[in-house]
TIGU-888523 format. One line per field, with one value per residue: residue number from 1; z, x, y of N, C-alpha, C in turn. Coordinates in steps of 0.001 Angstrom, whole numbers, always signed. Layout:
resi	c(NUM  ...)
n_z	c(Z  ...)
n_x	c(X  ...)
n_y	c(Y  ...)
ca_z	c(Z  ...)
ca_x	c(X  ...)
ca_y	c(Y  ...)
c_z	c(Z  ...)
c_x	c(X  ...)
c_y	c(Y  ...)
This chain:
resi	c(1  2  3  4  5  6  7  8  9  10  11  12  13  14  15  16  17  18  19  20  21  22  23  24  25  26  27  28  29  30  31  32  33  34  35  36  37  38  39  40  41  42  43  44  45  46  47  48  49  50  51  52  53  54  55  56  57  58  59  60  61  62  63  64  65  66  67  68  69  70  71  72  73  74  75  76  77  78  79  80  81  82  83  84  85  86  87  88  89  90  91  92  93  94  95  96  97  98  99  100  101  102  103  104  105  106  107  108  109  110  111  112  113  114  115  116  117  118  119  120  121  122  123  124  125  126  127  128  129  130  131  132  133  134  135  136  137  138  139  140  141  142  143  144  145  146  147  148  149  150  151  152  153  154  155  156  157  158  159  160  161  162  163  164  165  166  167  168  169  170  171  172  173  174  175  176  177  178  179  180  181  182  183  184  185  186  187  188  189  190  191  192  193  194  195  196  197  198  199  200  201  202  203  204  205  206  207  208  209  210  211  212  213  214  215  216  217  218  219  220  221  222  223  224  225  226  227  228  229  230  231  232  233  234  235  236  237  238  239  240  241  242  243  244  245  246  247  248  249  250  251  252  253  254  255  256  257  258  259  260  261  262  263  264  265  266  267  268  269  270  271  272  273  274  275  276  277  278  279  280  281  282  283  284  285  286  287  288  289)
n_z	c(+5292  +6900  +6705  +7379  +5165  +3127  +1912  +1934  +325  +566  -1325  -1316  -3508  -3878  -5571  -7841  -8375  -10499  -12514  -15792  -16814  -18653  -18020  -15775  -14231  -12810  -11024  -9489  -7617  -7260  -5818  -6803  -9041  -8320  -7114  -8223  -7216  -6791  -4401  -1243  -483  +1765  +3707  +4264  +5232  +7568  +9075  +9504  +10985  +13285  +14365  +14474  +16639  +19333  +20941  +23934  +26754  +30272  +32628  +36019  +38868  +42207  +44993  +48216  +50698  +48858  +47037  +46357  +44516  +42298  +39673  +37913  +35025  +31863  +29107  +27042  +23813  +20315  +17991  +15390  +12873  +12702  +11103  +11057  +10531  +8208  +5138  -12278  -14278  -16240  -19721  -23243  -25167  -27798  -30205  -28219  -27184  -25405  -22274  -20568  -20564  -17902  -16902  -17725  -17523  -16869  -14075  -12288  -12654  -13824  -16181  -15999  -15961  -15548  -15480  -16502  -16591  -17498  -18222  -17811  -19718  -21856  -20441  -19716  -22260  -23237  -21462  -22141  -24855  -24569  -23410  -20716  -18451  -17383  -15416  -16049  -13828  -12518  -13462  -12241  -9869  -10708  -11759  -9424  -8291  -10327  -10215  -7820  -8469  -8813  -10040  -12009  -11509  -13617  -13704  -15249  -16094  -17574  -20962  -21452  -18727  -15824  -13520  -11246  -10909  -9779  -7563  -4543  -4707  -4509  -3765  -3658  -2521  -2299  +732  +3829  +4973  +5277  +3073  +2224  -616  -1293  -2625  -5249  -4737  -3866  -6015  -6616  -4153  -1465  +866  +4167  +3622  +4109  +4865  +5338  +6930  +7429  +9334  +9554  +11562  +13554  +15439  +16640  +14250  +13299  +12011  +10146  +8694  +8987  +11344  +14438  +16072  +18907  +19750  +21400  +24028  +25432  +23631  +22255  +21338  +23566  +24577  +22168  +21193  +20131  +17629  +16351  +15720  +13487  +13094  +15452  +15087  +12920  +14177  +15768  +13815  +12484  +14311  +15955  +14546  +13428  +11207  +9373  +8251  +9339  +11317  +13079  +15538  +15692  +16646  +18290  +18700  +19273  +16568  +17052  +17211  +14732  +12709  +11323  +9746  +6627  +5172  +4220  +2521  +2216  +173  -1889  -5244  -7317  -10056  -13110  -13902  -16391  -19578  -20971  -23911  -27147  -28582  -31266  -32605  -35125  -35163  -34926  -33261  -34138  -33268  -30487  -29995)
n_x	c(-9868  -12350  -15567  -17071  -18336  -16895  -13819  -12174  -9745  -7624  -5293  -2252  -95  +3322  +5833  +8578  +9200  +10673  +10391  +9265  +5823  +4897  +6217  +5168  +3773  +1874  +1293  -988  -1649  -4688  -7494  -10023  -12226  -12192  -14234  -13691  -12587  -11934  -9531  -8805  -6400  -6293  -7429  -5386  -3451  -4705  -5078  -2425  -1482  -2984  -2190  +576  +3331  +4272  +7015  +8440  +9814  +10082  +11483  +12250  +12788  +13703  +13840  +15374  +13013  +11085  +10039  +7047  +6740  +8236  +7427  +7440  +9562  +8393  +9424  +8267  +7797  +7363  +7869  +9861  +10195  +9741  +9255  +7570  +7448  +5858  +2924  -271  +1285  +4245  +4064  +4449  +4134  +3478  +1055  -723  -3585  -3322  -3826  -7027  -9236  -10854  -11939  -12119  -11427  -11510  -10382  -10402  -7264  -6226  -5851  -7313  -6985  -8115  -6625  -6582  -4779  -2853  -314  +2813  +4468  +2771  +1309  +3256  +4030  +1678  +1458  +3783  +3222  +1103  +1977  +2782  +5239  +7771  +9684  +12130  +12822  +10522  +9282  +9540  +8150  +5606  +4878  +4601  +2301  +435  +286  -1008  -3490  -4130  -5498  -4595  -4325  -3785  -2337  -2019  -1090  -3528  -3779  -1993  -2000  -178  +2530  +2077  -601  -1195  -3059  -4612  -6121  -9099  -9921  -12453  -13582  -14945  -14514  -12893  -10532  -7675  -4997  -1649  -114  +3126  +5185  +6045  +7145  +9731  +11449  +12229  +13027  +14407  +17133  +16121  +13436  +10298  +7010  +3865  +891  -2582  -5246  -8655  -11174  -13297  -11736  -8371  -5736  -3318  -162  +36  +1860  +4235  +6684  +5794  +7037  +8509  +9675  +12711  +12462  +14536  +16483  +15776  +16326  +15721  +16239  +16316  +13772  +13205  +14561  +15895  +14081  +13301  +15633  +15691  +13468  +14395  +16396  +14824  +13402  +15443  +16292  +16978  +15289  +13301  +14586  +14702  +12191  +9313  +6582  +5710  +3552  +2139  -64  -2991  -6290  -9229  -10950  -11204  -9019  -8459  -8830  -11820  -12490  -13030  -12628  -14940  -17775  -21115  -22055  -20325  -19669  -18931  -18976  -17591  -17318  -19357  -17962  -17449  -19230  -17597  -16183  -17736  -17212  -15628  -14429  -11726  -9340  -7169  -3656  -2586  -597)
n_y	c(-4441  -6243  -7538  -9737  -11530  -10478  -9062  -6023  -4366  -1690  -159  +1445  +3059  +3451  +5255  +5953  +9240  +10147  +8367  +7623  +7924  +6037  +3759  +2750  +8  -2637  -5576  -7703  -10557  -12394  -14176  -14232  -12448  -9098  -6302  -2999  +263  +3796  +4792  +6521  +8875  +10456  +8839  +6980  +8779  +9744  +7386  +6655  +8858  +8518  +6089  +5659  +5123  +7305  +8775  +9988  +11810  +12486  +14708  +14916  +16835  +16583  +18395  +18976  +18803  +19206  +21487  +23026  +25030  +24510  +22965  +19765  +19391  +19070  +17507  +16172  +14749  +14120  +11463  +12401  +11303  +8564  +5491  +2727  -890  -1017  -4381  -23089  -25212  -24732  -24417  -25140  -22282  -22107  -21654  -21100  -19389  -17358  -15523  -15601  -12928  -11740  -9463  -6045  -2647  +922  +2570  +5351  +6722  +4491  +1808  -1300  -4790  -8093  -11187  -14617  -17606  -20550  -20795  -19513  -18432  -17578  -15708  -13761  -13015  -11840  -9651  -8199  -7616  -5897  -3599  -3644  -3168  -5420  -7780  -10229  -11744  -12192  -14424  -17163  -16635  -15881  -18332  -19840  -18643  -19212  -22006  -22233  -21444  -18741  -15638  -12736  -9279  -6664  -3523  -347  +3021  +5149  +6431  +9422  +9985  +10996  +10189  +11617  +11474  +9073  +7115  +5746  +2454  +502  -2806  -5091  -8165  -11525  -13235  -14265  -13747  -11782  -10838  -10135  -9865  -10350  -11586  -10982  -8554  -8869  -8764  -6146  -5334  -3391  -2897  -3496  -2803  -1274  -2432  -1368  -2122  -1795  -3035  -3420  -4509  -6698  -7848  -8366  -8571  -10962  -12143  -15216  -16662  -15418  -14261  -12658  -9959  -8218  -4975  -3919  -1843  -688  -188  +2051  +5448  +7425  +10147  +11547  +11326  +8771  +8610  +6618  +4668  +3049  +1569  +70  -1525  -3015  -4497  -6191  -7594  -8867  -10679  -13868  -16626  -15008  -13963  -11817  -11525  -10427  -9100  -6123  -4948  -1842  -517  -1564  -1537  +477  +2174  +4818  +6434  +7328  +10085  +11044  +13212  +14664  +12329  +11119  +12330  +13001  +14533  +14250  +13374  +10734  +10639  +11898  +15395  +16954  +17765  +21039  +22173  +22174  +25166  +26917  +29156  +31127  +33514  +35727  +37785  +40490  +40636  +42595  +45511)
ca_z	c(+6060  +6814  +7241  +7465  +3939  +2132  +2280  +1154  +417  +72  -1638  -1603  -4374  -3813  -6857  -8057  -9144  -11687  -13489  -16761  -16586  -19521  -17472  -14566  -14377  -11487  -11131  -8171  -7642  -6512  -5884  -7493  -9678  -7330  -7520  -8147  -7078  -6456  -2966  -650  +123  +3097  +4628  +4698  +6045  +8882  +9814  +9930  +12049  +14502  +14880  +14605  +18044  +19688  +22070  +24585  +28089  +31271  +33644  +37282  +39872  +43566  +45893  +49630  +51161  +47744  +46875  +45471  +43504  +41174  +39067  +37032  +33672  +30887  +27798  +26158  +22402  +19409  +17047  +14225  +11567  +12808  +10115  +11415  +9474  +7684  +4540  -13519  -14790  -17429  -20918  -24482  -25510  -29232  -30483  -27058  -27465  -24408  -21087  -20674  -19925  -17128  -16564  -18305  -17302  -16405  -12736  -11982  -13595  -14203  -16985  -15189  -16628  -14736  -16393  -16052  -17507  -16888  -18795  -17472  -20943  -22573  -19591  -19847  -23636  -23329  -20738  -22952  -26070  -24231  -22816  -19283  -18160  -16505  -15116  -16211  -12525  -12004  -14060  -11281  -8871  -11373  -11849  -8109  -8159  -11280  -9684  -6704  -9005  -8708  -11165  -11902  -11860  -14222  -13685  -15854  -16207  -18824  -21876  -21041  -17276  -15304  -12245  -10181  -10793  -9136  -6371  -3978  -5388  -3609  -4287  -2759  -3011  -1334  +1537  +5266  +5428  +4575  +2570  +1646  -1568  -1407  -3255  -6393  -4245  -3602  -7208  -6513  -2728  -991  +2202  +5237  +3026  +4973  +4387  +6401  +6666  +8389  +9290  +10262  +11770  +14900  +16333  +16259  +13184  +13526  +10871  +10333  +8019  +9329  +12779  +15040  +17018  +19742  +19812  +22715  +24326  +25976  +22511  +21682  +21697  +24225  +24618  +20850  +20806  +19350  +16252  +15785  +15797  +12405  +13340  +16526  +14462  +12118  +15102  +16167  +12650  +12124  +15436  +15748  +14182  +12533  +9999  +8428  +7754  +10502  +11482  +14385  +15725  +16234  +17363  +18262  +19542  +18594  +15439  +17441  +17080  +13350  +12475  +10134  +9022  +5242  +4472  +3543  +2477  +1508  -996  -2935  -6371  -7983  -11502  -13612  -14323  -17853  -20222  -21692  -25355  -27853  -29182  -32719  -33163  -35947  -35134  -34256  -33117  -34482  -32083  -30047  -29705)
ca_x	c(-11090  -13115  -16905  -17773  -18260  -16084  -12582  -11976  -8327  -7260  -3865  -1548  +1049  +4442  +6515  +9701  +8654  +11495  +10119  +8239  +4517  +4663  +6910  +4487  +2904  +1724  +605  -1426  -2353  -5945  -8140  -11303  -12333  -12708  -14834  -12657  -12993  -10852  -9308  -8589  -5100  -6511  -7676  -4077  -2802  -5345  -4781  -1032  -1357  -3630  -1691  +2029  +3705  +4978  +7914  +8945  +10330  +9890  +12534  +11691  +13778  +13163  +14727  +15149  +11812  +10124  +9466  +5869  +6772  +9045  +6771  +8305  +9800  +7907  +10039  +7709  +7739  +6903  +8830  +9792  +10265  +9706  +8420  +7650  +7164  +4554  +2982  -302  +2556  +4728  +3875  +4857  +3137  +3217  -345  -1544  -4318  -3025  -4682  -8427  -9512  -12081  -12456  -11333  -12097  -10676  -10773  -9574  -6161  -5668  -6463  -7237  -7367  -7964  -6195  -6530  -3942  -2139  +1027  +3518  +5027  +1751  +959  +4283  +3972  +543  +1800  +4724  +2563  +103  +2591  +3050  +6642  +7938  +11047  +12256  +12934  +9177  +8740  +9305  +7159  +4316  +4590  +4103  +923  -406  +78  -1940  -4796  -4398  -5687  -3723  -4845  -2713  -2614  -1103  -1713  -4229  -3091  -1849  -1923  +1175  +2728  +1525  -2020  -1347  -3896  -4964  -7146  -9835  -10334  -13409  -13803  -15518  -13501  -12918  -9143  -6889  -3718  -767  +726  +4386  +6252  +6591  +7849  +11151  +12252  +12796  +13126  +15611  +17558  +15238  +12265  +9117  +5651  +2948  -454  -3633  -6336  -9846  -12090  -13865  -10753  -6991  -5166  -1935  +340  +18  +3000  +5415  +6845  +5368  +8115  +8404  +10920  +13319  +12364  +15795  +17345  +15299  +17044  +14689  +16502  +16045  +12405  +13231  +14966  +16413  +12957  +13362  +16772  +15314  +12583  +15239  +17042  +13844  +13060  +16620  +16659  +16923  +14004  +12556  +15415  +14485  +10806  +8432  +5751  +5628  +2274  +2320  -1279  -4112  -7319  -10411  -10695  -11449  -7784  -8379  -9655  -12658  -12789  -12578  -12523  -16201  -18739  -22298  -22295  -19333  -20174  -17792  -19063  -16842  -18117  -19466  -17085  -18198  -19244  -16525  -16563  -17951  -16922  -14421  -13970  -10441  -8958  -5762  -2816  -2428  +779)
ca_y	c(-4336  -7482  -7324  -11013  -12317  -9786  -8370  -4799  -3995  -365  -297  +2692  +2786  +4372  +5192  +6854  +10367  +10384  +7325  +8027  +7307  +4879  +2592  +2304  -1161  -3239  -6856  -8162  -11848  -12451  -15491  -14064  -11137  -8145  -5041  -1972  +1654  +4724  +4913  +7840  +9103  +11019  +7730  +6488  +9819  +9812  +6160  +6726  +9856  +8058  +4813  +5584  +5368  +8535  +8550  +11180  +11549  +13520  +14827  +15398  +17208  +16593  +19108  +18683  +19469  +19181  +22816  +22938  +26079  +24033  +21796  +18963  +19884  +18083  +17664  +15148  +15123  +13081  +10904  +13277  +10659  +7116  +4801  +1319  -1852  -692  -4698  -23936  -25677  -24056  -25223  -24520  -21283  -22128  -21913  -20742  -18156  -16344  -15546  -15213  -11644  -11875  -8133  -4959  -1367  +2035  +3014  +6508  +6935  +3197  +762  -2512  -6032  -9294  -12239  -16006  -18382  -21672  -20793  -18279  -17859  -16822  -14568  -12733  -12530  -10918  -8427  -7443  -7130  -4883  -2422  -3754  -3410  -6575  -8206  -11678  -12395  -12475  -15652  -18260  -16231  -15998  -19769  -20269  -18184  -19935  -23355  -22118  -21073  -17311  -14745  -11571  -7961  -5861  -2088  +617  +4333  +5399  +7339  +10826  +10149  +11141  +9492  +12452  +11143  +7769  +7229  +4437  +1670  -377  -4107  -5755  -9523  -12459  -13912  -13990  -13693  -10775  -11331  -9129  -10617  -9612  -12373  -10242  -7369  -9129  -8503  -4799  -4999  -2720  -3289  -3021  -2153  -1310  -2686  -964  -2646  -1476  -4010  -2968  -5623  -6809  -8457  -8090  -9386  -11382  -12914  -16668  -17278  -14632  -14054  -11401  -9662  -7024  -4212  -3762  -413  -187  +195  +3305  +6674  +8214  +11594  +12127  +10966  +7524  +8877  +5353  +3723  +2068  +672  -854  -2511  -3904  -5423  -7196  -8414  -9667  -11543  -15314  -17237  -14120  -14050  -10728  -11471  -10401  -7914  -5475  -4248  -502  -131  -2497  -942  +997  +3061  +6203  +7206  +7802  +11269  +10798  +14443  +14774  +11050  +10835  +13418  +12510  +15375  +13976  +12597  +10114  +10768  +13054  +16534  +17016  +18733  +22085  +21935  +22886  +26438  +26860  +30477  +31197  +34888  +35932  +39207  +40725  +40845  +43964  +45921)
c_z	c(+5827  +7452  +7293  +6225  +2887  +2755  +1355  +1377  -219  -107  -2019  -2400  -4170  -5054  -6867  -8909  -10401  -12768  -14474  -16545  -17430  -19048  -16202  -14903  -13063  -11634  -9732  -8313  -6766  -6678  -6575  -8111  -8690  -7979  -7298  -7966  -6698  -4938  -2537  -24  +1543  +4125  +5155  +5600  +7455  +9710  +10314  +11091  +13363  +15119  +15062  +16051  +18212  +20941  +22623  +25971  +28996  +32213  +34879  +38254  +41233  +44481  +47328  +50120  +50104  +47628  +45902  +44387  +42283  +40573  +38170  +35650  +32671  +29526  +26813  +24734  +21581  +18495  +15765  +12909  +11626  +11774  +10369  +10239  +9029  +6382  +3877  -13998  -16035  -18628  -22133  -24934  -26997  -29476  -29333  -27352  -26461  -23254  -21406  -19917  -19239  -16819  -17199  -18136  -16951  -15075  -12339  -13057  -14147  -15215  -16243  -15996  -15653  -15687  -15719  -17071  -16752  -17434  -18490  -18718  -21691  -21774  -19775  -21262  -23801  -22641  -21545  -24190  -25794  -23395  -21328  -19079  -17176  -16381  -15294  -14893  -11946  -12454  -13045  -10216  -9463  -11504  -10531  -7952  -9095  -10780  -8532  -7159  -8938  -10068  -10981  -12340  -12372  -14270  -14548  -16008  -17568  -19697  -21351  -19533  -16836  -13953  -11078  -9961  -10165  -7807  -5793  -4754  -4372  -4355  -3258  -3335  -1893  -581  +2989  +5841  +4599  +4180  +1972  +687  -1858  -2080  -4435  -5949  -4099  -4817  -7099  -5063  -2408  +423  +3245  +4681  +3910  +4198  +5544  +6032  +7793  +8227  +10151  +10353  +13193  +15905  +15810  +15187  +13512  +12310  +11173  +9608  +8146  +10853  +13185  +16157  +17783  +19730  +21247  +23075  +24886  +24875  +21895  +22196  +22314  +24261  +23288  +20285  +19850  +17891  +15561  +15741  +14715  +12615  +14428  +15986  +13642  +12998  +15514  +15017  +12251  +13221  +15072  +15538  +13320  +11184  +8941  +7873  +8938  +10497  +12923  +14457  +16371  +17019  +17207  +19225  +18710  +17480  +15788  +17336  +15680  +13155  +11207  +9269  +7612  +4477  +3666  +3629  +1638  +252  -2146  -3987  -7157  -9491  -11978  -14049  -15841  -18428  -20939  -23181  -26049  -28495  -30687  -33383  -33960  -35975  -34390  -34237  -33512  -33227  -31772  -29771  -28653)
c_x	c(-11927  -14482  -17719  -17585  -17366  -14828  -12450  -10553  -8115  -5741  -3297  -290  +2098  +5291  +7691  +9211  +9447  +11289  +9050  +6946  +4315  +5391  +6246  +3572  +2945  +863  +288  -2114  -3603  -6550  -9497  -11317  -12928  -13596  -13786  -13282  -11783  -10751  -9009  -7199  -5251  -6797  -6356  -3381  -3377  -5081  -3343  -863  -1946  -3010  -180  +2420  +4496  +5809  +8397  +9453  +10011  +11083  +11909  +12827  +13102  +14195  +14420  +13941  +10735  +9365  +8280  +5863  +7617  +8382  +7739  +8383  +9417  +8510  +9502  +7625  +7259  +8019  +8775  +9779  +10243  +8792  +8555  +7418  +5721  +4485  +2690  +1047  +2932  +4546  +4314  +3768  +2823  +1761  -1274  -2275  -4049  -4003  -6112  -8626  -10866  -12736  -11539  -12097  -11061  -11233  -9856  -8524  -5597  -6524  -6230  -7746  -7146  -7736  -6224  -5732  -3365  -731  +1703  +4091  +3985  +1310  +1958  +4307  +2844  +861  +2755  +4087  +1595  +670  +2813  +4522  +6771  +9408  +11119  +12369  +11574  +8669  +8538  +8271  +5757  +3908  +4035  +2636  -16  -708  -919  -3322  -5128  -4702  -4727  -4458  -3671  -3165  -1580  -1845  -2383  -3418  -3138  -1837  -464  +1284  +2190  +33  -2260  -2084  -4152  -6103  -7787  -10233  -11244  -13745  -14366  -14407  -13624  -11513  -8383  -5536  -2947  +172  +2028  +5494  +6880  +7398  +9339  +12034  +12961  +12974  +14463  +15929  +16633  +14018  +11040  +7876  +4725  +1539  -1394  -4748  -7482  -10825  -12597  -12907  -9364  -6527  -3710  -1462  +326  +1178  +4281  +5494  +6235  +6357  +7811  +9735  +11417  +13308  +13651  +16756  +16940  +16117  +16040  +15002  +16220  +14712  +12368  +13551  +15488  +15332  +13042  +14510  +16442  +14356  +13399  +15952  +16084  +13525  +14220  +17037  +16487  +15482  +13138  +13256  +15051  +13091  +9857  +7622  +5823  +4280  +2529  +1097  -2319  -5159  -8463  -10011  -10910  -10187  -7640  -9350  -10492  -12883  -12202  -12526  -13781  -17121  -19917  -22596  -21342  -19915  -18990  -17822  -18298  -17777  -18200  -18548  -17923  -18176  -18154  -17045  -16701  -17655  -15636  -13865  -12662  -10135  -7517  -4932  -2687  -966  +763)
c_y	c(-5594  -7259  -8602  -11845  -11691  -9186  -7163  -4323  -2631  -363  +1055  +2360  +3862  +4177  +6155  +8019  +10680  +9334  +7804  +7261  +6063  +3630  +2084  +1137  -1918  -4481  -7364  -9516  -11811  -13839  -15438  -12678  -10150  -7080  -3958  -597  +2488  +4859  +6336  +7922  +9642  +9931  +7184  +7507  +9840  +8559  +6159  +7688  +9357  +6829  +4746  +5889  +6661  +8279  +9891  +10828  +12726  +13528  +15464  +15681  +17260  +17237  +18712  +19483  +19561  +20494  +22750  +23991  +25699  +22801  +21025  +19582  +18804  +18379  +16646  +15657  +13970  +12640  +11713  +12549  +9157  +6513  +3323  +410  -1677  -1372  -4622  -24358  -24906  -24977  -24450  -23564  -21259  -22495  -21576  -19438  -17042  -16386  -15136  -13902  -11730  -10528  -7105  -3658  -312  +2519  +4162  +6715  +5635  +2447  -551  -3700  -7179  -10473  -13605  -16799  -19569  -21793  -19471  -17627  -17032  -15606  -13438  -12171  -11520  -9599  -7564  -6847  -5998  -3738  -2459  -4084  -4560  -6930  -9713  -12438  -12757  -13841  -16778  -17918  -16324  -17461  -20295  -19895  -18937  -21345  -23353  -21650  -19608  -16694  -13568  -10316  -7130  -4403  -1367  +1934  +4488  +6346  +8768  +11041  +10201  +10432  +10308  +12164  +9778  +7948  +5839  +3783  +733  -1646  -4754  -7124  -10391  -13177  -13538  -13912  -12672  -11349  -10170  -9852  -9876  -10414  -11635  -9030  -7615  -8894  -7153  -4365  -4329  -3195  -2660  -2274  -2353  -1738  -2346  -1417  -2240  -2508  -3499  -4132  -5628  -7433  -8140  -9067  -9707  -12173  -14410  -17351  -16455  -14540  -12716  -11103  -8377  -6300  -4158  -2278  +170  +252  +1531  +4495  +7651  +9711  +12292  +11650  +9775  +7781  +7618  +4266  +2646  +1085  -352  -1924  -3501  -4919  -6538  -8146  -9321  -10648  -13013  -15779  -16328  -14039  -13013  -10619  -11554  -9116  -7433  -4763  -2903  -39  -1233  -1948  -418  +1959  +4532  +7060  +7790  +8962  +11062  +12028  +14407  +13474  +10769  +12032  +12939  +13329  +15085  +13056  +12059  +10282  +11995  +14166  +16565  +18081  +19791  +21798  +22718  +24162  +26293  +28195  +30450  +32603  +34986  +37406  +39376  +40960  +42325  +44263  +47012)
């Protein structure tokens, strides 16, 4: 979301429910220290429901003389499961004091730290020493970001939090251009992996460093309500010049298609409820039989 001088990024995290909570860690490159807050899963659900394309068909029978008592048969339907494309130099760390911690706090279920460094070795050492799971394949990618002057936001679940408590996070920072940092994503990328991005602003958003492609509607399985929608998108993204990296626009228009019900309530209070005082009674009852 872009409002002129600021960019507000709402990030939804998808995870493997079979992964232990203590192995959940997440690193996001940023250009400045953001403001953090808890996001809304319902916001993502409502935006998806309002913007995902629906495909159906109509069959019409015309008899000789066009009998007005036989109206056209409307078999229109919706796509039951379509999911579109939805997005410092290395130095010797000996004696290096490690990265500078610019921000540290707990937001919802996450412990969040913003790090600044010019050495990828000291950055990775700090992450490992502080319980952030990482992949050695990330090292050259982190070096790229460090050379470009990026900071890093490190997320991990707080003590005793489970993966079922993972929720969207909001990052608000000064800027006039939205960015989807996906270079680190390629470490664990799967074949035809989707990235879905929603952009809210006063004008349409288009990619500037990726191709923008259109699907071929003749390839859609219309009788089955476009059940092959994702495959058709893959064909467009894999086409000549796109080479597997491109975006498809599923909706561009007003925000009136998004149902606002339940997303915001003026009576909602973000502060946690006070815990009841601990019991001081030492009286116990014998077990009953």
